[in-house]
KOLGU-4560 file (N, C-alpha, C; in nm, 3 decimals, padded with zeros to 5 digits):
<recs>
<n_xx: 11.116 n_yy: 09.997 n_zz: 12.795 ca_xx: 11.105 ca_yy: 09.875 ca_zz: 12.872 c_xx: 11.041 c_yy: 09.904 c_zz: 13.007 mol: A seq: 1 type: MET>
<n_xx: 11.075 n_yy: 10.016 n_zz: 13.066 ca_xx: 11.019 ca_yy: 10.050 ca_zz: 13.196 c_xx: 10.866 c_yy: 10.058 c_zz: 13.189 mol: A seq: 2 type: GLN>
<n_xx: 10.813 n_yy: 10.116 n_zz: 13.082 ca_xx: 10.667 ca_yy: 10.125 ca_zz: 13.068 c_xx: 10.604 c_yy: 09.988 c_zz: 13.055 mol: A seq: 3 type: ASN>
<n_xx: 10.668 n_yy: 09.898 n_zz: 12.982 ca_xx: 10.616 ca_yy: 09.762 ca_zz: 12.969 c_xx: 10.609 c_yy: 09.692 c_zz: 13.104 mol: A seq: 4 type: LEU>
<n_xx: 10.713 n_yy: 09.710 n_zz: 13.183 ca_xx: 10.717 ca_yy: 09.649 ca_zz: 13.316 c_xx: 10.609 c_yy: 09.710 c_zz: 13.406 mol: A seq: 5 type: ILE>
<n_xx: 10.600 n_yy: 09.841 n_zz: 13.406 ca_xx: 10.502 ca_yy: 09.910 ca_zz: 13.489 c_xx: 10.359 c_yy: 09.870 c_zz: 13.452 mol: A seq: 6 type: THR>
<n_xx: 10.334 n_yy: 09.849 n_zz: 13.325 ca_xx: 10.200 ca_yy: 09.814 ca_zz: 13.276 c_xx: 10.175 c_yy: 09.663 c_zz: 13.276 mol: A seq: 7 type: ASP>
<n_xx: 10.259 n_yy: 09.586 n_zz: 13.344 ca_xx: 10.245 ca_yy: 09.440 ca_zz: 13.350 c_xx: 10.238 c_yy: 09.375 c_zz: 13.212 mol: A seq: 8 type: ASP>
<n_xx: 10.322 n_yy: 09.421 n_zz: 13.122 ca_xx: 10.326 ca_yy: 09.370 ca_zz: 12.986 c_xx: 10.445 c_yy: 09.277 c_zz: 12.963 mol: A seq: 9 type: GLN>
<n_xx: 10.510 n_yy: 09.233 n_zz: 13.070 ca_xx: 10.628 ca_yy: 09.147 ca_zz: 13.059 c_xx: 10.593 c_yy: 09.010 c_zz: 13.114 mol: A seq: 10 type: VAL>
<n_xx: 10.623 n_yy: 08.907 n_zz: 13.038 ca_xx: 10.602 ca_yy: 08.769 ca_zz: 13.082 c_xx: 10.739 c_yy: 08.702 c_zz: 13.095 mol: A seq: 11 type: ALA>
<n_xx: 10.748 n_yy: 08.612 n_zz: 13.191 ca_xx: 10.874 ca_yy: 08.540 ca_zz: 13.215 c_xx: 10.847 c_yy: 08.391 c_zz: 13.209 mol: A seq: 12 type: MET>
<n_xx: 10.934 n_yy: 08.321 n_zz: 13.141 ca_xx: 10.931 ca_yy: 08.175 ca_zz: 13.143 c_xx: 11.040 c_yy: 08.128 c_zz: 13.238 mol: A seq: 13 type: LEU>
<n_xx: 11.015 n_yy: 08.018 n_zz: 13.305 ca_xx: 11.117 ca_yy: 07.962 ca_zz: 13.393 c_xx: 11.247 c_yy: 07.936 c_zz: 13.320 mol: A seq: 14 type: GLY>
<n_xx: 11.235 n_yy: 07.892 n_zz: 13.194 ca_xx: 11.355 ca_yy: 07.865 ca_zz: 13.114 c_xx: 11.435 c_yy: 07.992 c_zz: 13.087 mol: A seq: 15 type: ALA>
<n_xx: 11.367 n_yy: 08.104 n_zz: 13.070 ca_xx: 11.436 ca_yy: 08.231 ca_zz: 13.049 c_xx: 11.505 c_yy: 08.274 c_zz: 13.178 mol: A seq: 16 type: ILE>
<n_xx: 11.434 n_yy: 08.258 n_zz: 13.291 ca_xx: 11.493 ca_yy: 08.291 ca_zz: 13.421 c_xx: 11.623 c_yy: 08.212 c_zz: 13.440 mol: A seq: 17 type: ARG>
<n_xx: 11.617 n_yy: 08.082 n_zz: 13.407 ca_xx: 11.735 ca_yy: 07.998 ca_zz: 13.423 c_xx: 11.849 c_yy: 08.045 c_zz: 13.333 mol: A seq: 18 type: GLN>
<n_xx: 11.818 n_yy: 08.078 n_zz: 13.208 ca_xx: 11.923 ca_yy: 08.124 ca_zz: 13.116 c_xx: 11.985 c_yy: 08.254 c_zz: 13.163 mol: A seq: 19 type: GLU>
<n_xx: 11.903 n_yy: 08.345 n_zz: 13.214 ca_xx: 11.955 ca_yy: 08.473 ca_zz: 13.262 c_xx: 12.050 c_yy: 08.452 c_zz: 13.379 mol: A seq: 20 type: ILE>
<n_xx: 12.012 n_yy: 08.364 n_zz: 13.470 ca_xx: 12.092 ca_yy: 08.343 ca_zz: 13.591 c_xx: 12.211 c_yy: 08.250 c_zz: 13.571 mol: A seq: 21 type: LEU>
<n_xx: 12.205 n_yy: 08.165 n_zz: 13.471 ca_xx: 12.314 ca_yy: 08.068 ca_zz: 13.447 c_xx: 12.442 c_yy: 08.139 c_zz: 13.407 mol: A seq: 22 type: SER>
<n_xx: 12.550 n_yy: 08.096 n_zz: 13.464 ca_xx: 12.681 ca_yy: 08.146 ca_zz: 13.426 c_xx: 12.727 c_yy: 08.267 c_zz: 13.505 mol: A seq: 23 type: GLY>
<n_xx: 12.645 n_yy: 08.318 n_zz: 13.596 ca_xx: 12.688 ca_yy: 08.431 ca_zz: 13.679 c_xx: 12.774 c_yy: 08.375 c_zz: 13.791 mol: A seq: 24 type: ILE>
<n_xx: 12.901 n_yy: 08.406 n_zz: 13.787 ca_xx: 12.996 ca_yy: 08.345 ca_zz: 13.881 c_xx: 12.999 c_yy: 08.415 c_zz: 14.017 mol: A seq: 25 type: ARG>
<n_xx: 12.971 n_yy: 08.543 n_zz: 14.017 ca_xx: 12.975 ca_yy: 08.619 ca_zz: 14.141 c_xx: 12.844 c_yy: 08.599 c_zz: 14.215 mol: A seq: 26 type: ASN>
<n_xx: 12.852 n_yy: 08.545 n_zz: 14.337 ca_xx: 12.733 ca_yy: 08.511 ca_zz: 14.414 c_xx: 12.648 c_yy: 08.634 c_zz: 14.445 mol: A seq: 27 type: PHE>
<n_xx: 12.712 n_yy: 08.746 n_zz: 14.478 ca_xx: 12.637 ca_yy: 08.868 ca_zz: 14.508 c_xx: 12.559 c_yy: 08.917 c_zz: 14.387 mol: A seq: 28 type: GLU>
<n_xx: 12.621 n_yy: 08.912 n_zz: 14.269 ca_xx: 12.552 ca_yy: 08.952 ca_zz: 14.146 c_xx: 12.437 c_yy: 08.857 c_zz: 14.117 mol: A seq: 29 type: GLN>
<n_xx: 12.461 n_yy: 08.728 n_zz: 14.139 ca_xx: 12.357 ca_yy: 08.627 ca_zz: 14.118 c_xx: 12.236 c_yy: 08.655 c_zz: 14.205 mol: A seq: 30 type: PHE>
<n_xx: 12.258 n_yy: 08.673 n_zz: 14.335 ca_xx: 12.145 ca_yy: 08.693 ca_zz: 14.426 c_xx: 12.075 c_yy: 08.827 c_zz: 14.400 mol: A seq: 31 type: THR>
<n_xx: 12.149 n_yy: 08.929 n_zz: 14.363 ca_xx: 12.089 ca_yy: 09.058 ca_zz: 14.330 c_xx: 11.996 c_yy: 09.044 c_zz: 14.209 mol: A seq: 32 type: CYS>
<n_xx: 12.046 n_yy: 08.980 n_zz: 14.104 ca_xx: 11.964 ca_yy: 08.960 ca_zz: 13.984 c_xx: 11.847 c_yy: 08.867 c_zz: 14.013 mol: A seq: 33 type: LEU>
<n_xx: 11.870 n_yy: 08.767 n_zz: 14.093 ca_xx: 11.764 ca_yy: 08.675 ca_zz: 14.133 c_xx: 11.652 c_yy: 08.752 c_zz: 14.203 mol: A seq: 34 type: GLN>
<n_xx: 11.689 n_yy: 08.843 n_zz: 14.290 ca_xx: 11.591 ca_yy: 08.925 ca_zz: 14.361 c_xx: 11.512 c_yy: 09.013 c_zz: 14.264 mol: A seq: 35 type: ASP>
<n_xx: 11.581 n_yy: 09.076 n_zz: 14.169 ca_xx: 11.512 ca_yy: 09.159 ca_zz: 14.069 c_xx: 11.412 c_yy: 09.077 c_zz: 13.988 mol: A seq: 36 type: TYR>
<n_xx: 11.454 n_yy: 08.958 n_zz: 13.948 ca_xx: 11.370 ca_yy: 08.875 ca_zz: 13.862 c_xx: 11.247 c_yy: 08.822 c_zz: 13.934 mol: A seq: 37 type: LEU>
<n_xx: 11.250 n_yy: 08.820 n_zz: 14.065 ca_xx: 11.134 ca_yy: 08.770 ca_zz: 14.140 c_xx: 11.012 c_yy: 08.859 c_zz: 14.121 mol: A seq: 38 type: GLN>
<n_xx: 11.032 n_yy: 08.979 n_zz: 14.069 ca_xx: 10.920 ca_yy: 09.069 ca_zz: 14.040 c_xx: 10.835 c_yy: 09.016 c_zz: 13.924 mol: A seq: 39 type: ALA>
<n_xx: 10.891 n_yy: 08.923 n_zz: 13.847 ca_xx: 10.821 ca_yy: 08.868 ca_zz: 13.731 c_xx: 10.782 c_yy: 08.723 c_zz: 13.757 mol: A seq: 40 type: PHE>
<n_xx: 10.654 n_yy: 08.696 n_zz: 13.779 ca_xx: 10.613 ca_yy: 08.557 ca_zz: 13.800 c_xx: 10.627 c_yy: 08.477 c_zz: 13.671 mol: A seq: 41 type: PRO>
<n_xx: 10.655 n_yy: 08.349 n_zz: 13.686 ca_xx: 10.669 ca_yy: 08.263 ca_zz: 13.568 c_xx: 10.532 c_yy: 08.240 c_zz: 13.504 mol: A seq: 42 type: ASP>
<n_xx: 10.530 n_yy: 08.251 n_zz: 13.373 ca_xx: 10.410 ca_yy: 08.222 ca_zz: 13.296 c_xx: 10.384 c_yy: 08.071 c_zz: 13.303 mol: A seq: 43 type: LEU>
<n_xx: 10.261 n_yy: 08.033 n_zz: 13.329 ca_xx: 10.228 ca_yy: 07.891 ca_zz: 13.338 c_xx: 10.216 c_yy: 07.833 c_zz: 13.197 mol: A seq: 44 type: GLU>
<n_xx: 10.290 n_yy: 07.726 n_zz: 13.173 ca_xx: 10.289 ca_yy: 07.662 ca_zz: 13.041 c_xx: 10.196 c_yy: 07.541 c_zz: 13.043 mol: A seq: 45 type: LEU>
<n_xx: 10.147 n_yy: 07.507 n_zz: 12.925 ca_xx: 10.061 ca_yy: 07.390 ca_zz: 12.910 c_xx: 10.120 c_yy: 07.299 c_zz: 12.804 mol: A seq: 46 type: ILE>
<n_xx: 10.066 n_yy: 07.179 n_zz: 12.793 ca_xx: 10.120 ca_yy: 07.079 ca_zz: 12.700 c_xx: 10.128 c_yy: 07.133 c_zz: 12.557 mol: A seq: 47 type: ALA>
<n_xx: 10.031 n_yy: 07.211 n_zz: 12.517 ca_xx: 10.031 ca_yy: 07.266 ca_zz: 12.380 c_xx: 10.153 c_yy: 07.352 c_zz: 12.352 mol: A seq: 48 type: GLU>
<n_xx: 10.204 n_yy: 07.420 n_zz: 12.453 ca_xx: 10.324 ca_yy: 07.502 ca_zz: 12.435 c_xx: 10.443 c_yy: 07.414 c_zz: 12.396 mol: A seq: 49 type: ASP>
<n_xx: 10.458 n_yy: 07.302 n_zz: 12.465 ca_xx: 10.569 ca_yy: 07.211 ca_zz: 12.438 c_xx: 10.551 c_yy: 07.140 c_zz: 12.304 mol: A seq: 50 type: TYR>
<n_xx: 10.427 n_yy: 07.106 n_zz: 12.273 ca_xx: 10.400 ca_yy: 07.039 ca_zz: 12.145 c_xx: 10.426 c_yy: 07.131 c_zz: 12.027 mol: A seq: 51 type: GLU>
<n_xx: 10.385 n_yy: 07.256 n_zz: 12.039 ca_xx: 10.412 ca_yy: 07.352 ca_zz: 11.932 c_xx: 10.561 c_yy: 07.379 c_zz: 11.921 mol: A seq: 52 type: LEU>
<n_xx: 10.631 n_yy: 07.384 n_zz: 12.033 ca_xx: 10.776 ca_yy: 07.402 ca_zz: 12.030 c_xx: 10.843 c_yy: 07.288 c_zz: 11.954 mol: A seq: 53 type: ALA>
<n_xx: 10.796 n_yy: 07.165 n_zz: 11.976 ca_xx: 10.851 ca_yy: 07.050 ca_zz: 11.904 c_xx: 10.819 c_yy: 07.060 c_zz: 11.755 mol: A seq: 54 type: ALA>
<n_xx: 10.699 n_yy: 07.106 n_zz: 11.723 ca_xx: 10.663 ca_yy: 07.125 ca_zz: 11.581 c_xx: 10.753 c_yy: 07.228 c_zz: 11.516 mol: A seq: 55 type: GLU>
<n_xx: 10.776 n_yy: 07.340 n_zz: 11.584 ca_xx: 10.867 ca_yy: 07.443 ca_zz: 11.531 c_xx: 11.008 c_yy: 07.386 c_zz: 11.514 mol: A seq: 56 type: PHE>
<n_xx: 11.054 n_yy: 07.311 n_zz: 11.613 ca_xx: 11.186 ca_yy: 07.249 ca_zz: 11.606 c_xx: 11.196 c_yy: 07.162 c_zz: 11.482 mol: A seq: 57 type: PHE>
<n_xx: 11.097 n_yy: 07.074 n_zz: 11.462 ca_xx: 11.098 ca_yy: 06.980 ca_zz: 11.349 c_xx: 11.092 c_yy: 07.052 c_zz: 11.215 mol: A seq: 58 type: ASN>
<n_xx: 11.008 n_yy: 07.154 n_zz: 11.207 ca_xx: 10.996 ca_yy: 07.232 ca_zz: 11.083 c_xx: 11.127 c_yy: 07.300 c_zz: 11.050 mol: A seq: 59 type: THR>
<n_xx: 11.186 n_yy: 07.363 n_zz: 11.148 ca_xx: 11.313 ca_yy: 07.433 ca_zz: 11.125 c_xx: 11.424 c_yy: 07.334 c_zz: 11.091 mol: A seq: 60 type: CYS>
<n_xx: 11.431 n_yy: 07.226 n_zz: 11.166 ca_xx: 11.536 ca_yy: 07.126 ca_zz: 11.143 c_xx: 11.528 c_yy: 07.069 c_zz: 11.003 mol: A seq: 61 type: ARG>
<n_xx: 11.405 n_yy: 07.045 n_zz: 10.953 ca_xx: 11.389 ca_yy: 06.990 ca_zz: 10.818 c_xx: 11.427 c_yy: 07.091 c_zz: 10.711 mol: A seq: 62 type: SER>
<n_xx: 11.439 n_yy: 07.218 n_zz: 10.750 ca_xx: 11.482 ca_yy: 07.323 ca_zz: 10.657 c_xx: 11.625 c_yy: 07.369 c_zz: 10.685 mol: A seq: 63 type: ASN>
<n_xx: 11.698 n_yy: 07.290 n_zz: 10.765 ca_xx: 11.839 ca_yy: 07.320 ca_zz: 10.790 c_xx: 11.864 c_yy: 07.430 c_zz: 10.892 mol: A seq: 64 type: GLY>
<n_xx: 11.764 n_yy: 07.463 n_zz: 10.972 ca_xx: 11.778 ca_yy: 07.569 ca_zz: 11.071 c_xx: 11.786 c_yy: 07.505 c_zz: 11.210 mol: A seq: 65 type: ILE>
<n_xx: 11.889 n_yy: 07.540 n_zz: 11.285 ca_xx: 11.906 ca_yy: 07.483 ca_zz: 11.418 c_xx: 11.873 c_yy: 07.586 c_zz: 11.524 mol: A seq: 66 type: GLN>
<n_xx: 11.827 n_yy: 07.536 n_zz: 11.636 ca_xx: 11.799 ca_yy: 07.621 ca_zz: 11.751 c_xx: 11.790 c_yy: 07.533 c_zz: 11.873 mol: A seq: 67 type: GLY>
<n_xx: 11.787 n_yy: 07.594 n_zz: 11.988 ca_xx: 11.778 ca_yy: 07.516 ca_zz: 12.112 c_xx: 11.632 c_yy: 07.488 c_zz: 12.145 mol: A seq: 68 type: SER>
<n_xx: 11.610 n_yy: 07.388 n_zz: 12.227 ca_xx: 11.475 ca_yy: 07.359 ca_zz: 12.273 c_xx: 11.415 c_yy: 07.481 c_zz: 12.343 mol: A seq: 69 type: ASN>
<n_xx: 11.495 n_yy: 07.551 n_zz: 12.420 ca_xx: 11.447 ca_yy: 07.670 ca_zz: 12.490 c_xx: 11.405 c_yy: 07.777 c_zz: 12.390 mol: A seq: 70 type: THR>
<n_xx: 11.484 n_yy: 07.797 n_zz: 12.285 ca_xx: 11.448 ca_yy: 07.896 ca_zz: 12.183 c_xx: 11.312 c_yy: 07.865 c_zz: 12.121 mol: A seq: 71 type: ASP>
<n_xx: 11.291 n_yy: 07.738 n_zz: 12.088 ca_xx: 11.164 ca_yy: 07.701 ca_zz: 12.025 c_xx: 11.049 c_yy: 07.708 c_zz: 12.124 mol: A seq: 72 type: PHE>
<n_xx: 11.075 n_yy: 07.683 n_zz: 12.251 ca_xx: 10.971 ca_yy: 07.695 ca_zz: 12.352 c_xx: 10.930 c_yy: 07.842 c_zz: 12.366 mol: A seq: 73 type: LEU>
<n_xx: 11.025 n_yy: 07.931 n_zz: 12.369 ca_xx: 10.996 ca_yy: 08.074 ca_zz: 12.376 c_xx: 10.911 c_yy: 08.115 c_zz: 12.256 mol: A seq: 74 type: ILE>
<n_xx: 10.950 n_yy: 08.071 n_zz: 12.138 ca_xx: 10.875 ca_yy: 08.105 ca_zz: 12.016 c_xx: 10.733 c_yy: 08.050 c_zz: 12.021 mol: A seq: 75 type: CYS>
<n_xx: 10.718 n_yy: 07.927 n_zz: 12.067 ca_xx: 10.586 ca_yy: 07.865 ca_zz: 12.072 c_xx: 10.494 c_yy: 07.938 c_zz: 12.170 mol: A seq: 76 type: ALA>
<n_xx: 10.547 n_yy: 07.971 n_zz: 12.286 ca_xx: 10.468 ca_yy: 08.042 ca_zz: 12.387 c_xx: 10.425 c_yy: 08.178 c_zz: 12.333 mol: A seq: 77 type: VAL>
<n_xx: 10.517 n_yy: 08.248 n_zz: 12.272 ca_xx: 10.486 ca_yy: 08.380 ca_zz: 12.217 c_xx: 10.384 c_yy: 08.368 c_zz: 12.103 mol: A seq: 78 type: ALA>
<n_xx: 10.403 n_yy: 08.272 n_zz: 12.018 ca_xx: 10.312 ca_yy: 08.253 ca_zz: 11.904 c_xx: 10.169 c_yy: 08.222 c_zz: 11.950 mol: A seq: 79 type: HIS>
<n_xx: 10.156 n_yy: 08.127 n_zz: 12.042 ca_xx: 10.022 ca_yy: 08.086 ca_zz: 12.088 c_xx: 09.948 c_yy: 08.200 c_zz: 12.157 mol: A seq: 80 type: ARG>
<n_xx: 10.021 n_yy: 08.290 n_zz: 12.220 ca_xx: 09.958 ca_yy: 08.398 ca_zz: 12.295 c_xx: 09.965 c_yy: 08.533 c_zz: 12.223 mol: A seq: 81 type: ARG>
<n_xx: 10.019 n_yy: 08.532 n_zz: 12.102 ca_xx: 10.035 ca_yy: 08.656 ca_zz: 12.023 c_xx: 10.120 c_yy: 08.759 c_zz: 12.097 mol: A seq: 82 type: SER>
<n_xx: 10.224 n_yy: 08.711 n_zz: 12.166 ca_xx: 10.318 ca_yy: 08.800 ca_zz: 12.236 c_xx: 10.433 c_yy: 08.835 c_zz: 12.143 mol: A seq: 83 type: TYR>
<n_xx: 10.496 n_yy: 08.946 n_zz: 12.170 ca_xx: 10.620 ca_yy: 08.983 ca_zz: 12.102 c_xx: 10.736 c_yy: 08.930 c_zz: 12.185 mol: A seq: 84 type: SER>
<n_xx: 10.849 n_yy: 08.907 n_zz: 12.120 ca_xx: 10.970 ca_yy: 08.864 ca_zz: 12.189 c_xx: 11.070 c_yy: 08.979 c_zz: 12.181 mol: A seq: 85 type: ILE>
<n_xx: 11.114 n_yy: 09.026 n_zz: 12.297 ca_xx: 11.215 ca_yy: 09.130 ca_zz: 12.303 c_xx: 11.346 c_yy: 09.066 c_zz: 12.343 mol: A seq: 86 type: LEU>
<n_xx: 11.450 n_yy: 09.096 n_zz: 12.268 ca_xx: 11.581 ca_yy: 09.037 ca_zz: 12.295 c_xx: 11.691 c_yy: 09.134 c_zz: 12.258 mol: A seq: 87 type: THR>
<n_xx: 11.806 n_yy: 09.114 n_zz: 12.315 ca_xx: 11.924 ca_yy: 09.190 ca_zz: 12.278 c_xx: 12.009 c_yy: 09.114 c_zz: 12.177 mol: A seq: 88 type: LEU>
<n_xx: 11.970 n_yy: 08.990 n_zz: 12.149 ca_xx: 12.043 ca_yy: 08.906 ca_zz: 12.055 c_xx: 11.998 c_yy: 08.940 c_zz: 11.914 mol: A seq: 89 type: VAL>
<n_xx: 12.095 n_yy: 08.964 n_zz: 11.825 ca_xx: 12.061 ca_yy: 08.995 ca_zz: 11.687 c_xx: 12.051 c_yy: 08.867 c_zz: 11.607 mol: A seq: 90 type: GLN>
<n_xx: 11.937 n_yy: 08.850 n_zz: 11.538 ca_xx: 11.918 ca_yy: 08.736 ca_zz: 11.451 c_xx: 11.860 c_yy: 08.784 c_zz: 11.319 mol: A seq: 91 type: ILE>
<n_xx: 11.875 n_yy: 08.702 n_zz: 11.220 ca_xx: 11.817 ca_yy: 08.733 ca_zz: 11.089 c_xx: 11.677 c_yy: 08.675 c_zz: 11.085 mol: A seq: 92 type: ALA>
<n_xx: 11.589 n_yy: 08.727 n_zz: 11.169 ca_xx: 11.457 ca_yy: 08.667 ca_zz: 11.186 c_xx: 11.374 c_yy: 08.668 c_zz: 11.058 mol: A seq: 93 type: SER>
<n_xx: 11.390 n_yy: 08.769 n_zz: 10.976 ca_xx: 11.308 ca_yy: 08.772 ca_zz: 10.854 c_xx: 11.346 c_yy: 08.659 c_zz: 10.759 mol: A seq: 94 type: SER>
<n_xx: 11.467 n_yy: 08.610 n_zz: 10.768 ca_xx: 11.509 ca_yy: 08.496 ca_zz: 10.685 c_xx: 11.441 c_yy: 08.368 c_zz: 10.728 mol: A seq: 95 type: GLN>
<n_xx: 11.402 n_yy: 08.361 n_zz: 10.853 ca_xx: 11.354 ca_yy: 08.235 ca_zz: 10.910 c_xx: 11.209 c_yy: 08.239 c_zz: 10.955 mol: A seq: 96 type: TYR>
<n_xx: 11.130 n_yy: 08.329 n_zz: 10.899 ca_xx: 10.991 ca_yy: 08.337 ca_zz: 10.939 c_xx: 10.919 c_yy: 08.207 c_zz: 10.905 mol: A seq: 97 type: ALA>
<n_xx: 10.846 n_yy: 08.153 n_zz: 11.001 ca_xx: 10.770 ca_yy: 08.030 ca_zz: 10.979 c_xx: 10.640 c_yy: 08.062 c_zz: 10.910 mol: A seq: 98 type: LEU>
<n_xx: 10.607 n_yy: 07.984 n_zz: 10.815 ca_xx: 10.481 ca_yy: 08.004 ca_zz: 10.741 c_xx: 10.372 c_yy: 07.922 c_zz: 10.800 mol: A seq: 99 type: GLN>
</recs>
């Protein structure tokens, strides 16, 4: 991860920043993390990102798969730009690959 950061290979969405910071009850921890995250500028989104996110949402929903609007926005942004998504959350992604 350090190499990705050093090589400017990390993109941040405002929605991800919000999710990371949400729920931190200790103000000192919040401000410390907020300061660290300021090293990553928010990726500028366009209407197509939101439209593709809605398309992904609708496709998944019609196949019985649920997700949050933020999840689908992250997927749409990554898909349109051919980015990888790095996460600590374990999902059965191969089960849900979009065709």
